[in-house]
C-alpha positions as CSV (number, residue, x, y, z in Angstrom):
1,M,0.0,0.0,0.0
2,G,1.4,3.4,-1.0
3,S,1.6,6.6,1.0
4,D,-1.2,9.1,0.8
5,I,-0.6,12.1,-1.6
6,N,-3.0,14.9,-2.3
7,F,-2.6,17.1,-5.3
8,K,-4.8,20.2,-5.9
9,H,-4.4,23.1,-8.3
10,E,-6.8,25.9,-9.0
11,S,-6.4,28.6,-11.6
12,V,-8.3,30.7,-14.1
13,Q,-7.6,29.6,-17.7
14,D,-8.8,30.6,-21.2
15,L,-10.7,27.9,-23.2
16,D,-7.7,27.1,-25.4
17,S,-5.6,26.2,-22.3
18,L,-8.5,24.1,-20.8
19,L,-8.7,22.2,-24.1
20,K,-5.0,21.4,-23.9
21,Y,-5.5,20.1,-20.3
22,L,-8.5,18.0,-21.4
23,K,-6.5,16.6,-24.3
24,A,-3.6,15.7,-22.0
25,V,-6.1,13.9,-19.7
26,T,-7.6,12.0,-22.6
27,E,-4.1,11.0,-23.8
28,G,-3.2,9.9,-20.3
29,L,-6.3,7.8,-20.0
30,E,-5.5,6.2,-23.3
31,K,-1.9,5.4,-22.3
32,G,-2.8,4.4,-18.7
33,K,-0.7,7.1,-17.0
34,I,-1.5,10.7,-16.1
35,R,1.2,12.9,-14.6
36,L,0.2,16.0,-12.6
37,S,2.8,18.5,-11.5
38,T,3.5,22.0,-10.4
39,K,6.9,23.5,-9.3
40,N,6.8,21.8,-5.9
41,K,4.6,18.7,-6.3
42,E,4.0,15.8,-8.6
43,L,1.6,12.9,-8.7
44,V,1.5,10.1,-11.3
45,L,-1.8,8.2,-11.6
46,E,-2.3,4.9,-13.5
47,P,-6.0,4.4,-14.1
48,R,-6.9,0.8,-15.1
49,G,-9.8,-1.5,-14.9
50,L,-13.2,0.0,-14.1
51,V,-13.2,3.7,-13.5
52,K,-16.1,5.5,-11.8
53,F,-17.1,8.7,-13.7
54,D,-19.1,11.5,-12.0
55,V,-20.5,14.5,-13.8
56,E,-21.9,17.6,-12.1
57,A,-23.3,20.7,-13.7
58,K,-24.9,23.6,-11.9
59,R,-26.3,27.0,-12.9
60,K,-27.2,29.5,-10.2
61,G,-27.7,33.1,-11.2
62,D,-24.6,34.2,-13.1
63,F,-22.5,31.3,-11.8
64,R,-21.9,28.2,-13.8
65,K,-20.1,25.0,-12.6
66,F,-19.1,21.9,-14.6
67,S,-17.1,19.2,-12.9
68,L,-15.8,15.9,-14.1
69,K,-14.5,13.3,-11.5
70,F,-12.8,10.0,-12.2
71,S,-12.0,7.5,-9.4
72,W,-10.8,4.0,-9.2
73,K,-9.1,1.5,-6.9
74,D,-5.7,0.1,-7.7
75,E,-7.4,-3.3,-7.4
76,E,-10.2,-3.7,-10.0
77,D,-13.6,-3.0,-8.5
78,P,-16.4,-4.7,-10.4
79,S,-19.1,-2.1,-9.7
80,A,-22.0,-2.1,-12.1
81,D,-22.9,1.0,-14.0
82,E,-26.5,2.0,-13.4
83,E,-27.4,4.2,-16.3
84,P,-25.4,5.1,-19.5
85,L,-24.5,8.8,-19.8
86,V,-24.7,10.6,-23.1
87,V,-22.3,13.5,-23.7
88,E,-22.5,15.5,-26.9
89,P,-21.8,19.0,-28.1
90,S,-24.8,21.3,-28.2
């Protein structure tokens, strides 16, 4: 069992920068390894097997929020998916 490591980064980005991050995440998922780093911290994740995928979207007044969350165990967890999700451009 490895040691606990937390990695968090918050910033304001333009859409082009966000697209680059999302493409890097996609490529990392395809290759099975995602490396997150800042000047002082690094975390390498190796998603495999079944991955839980959570989507959250909110609209309240002028505020908008869209969150994607991926989680998995190093040991494969055979959890069943309840309902398929459809994601498409609008």
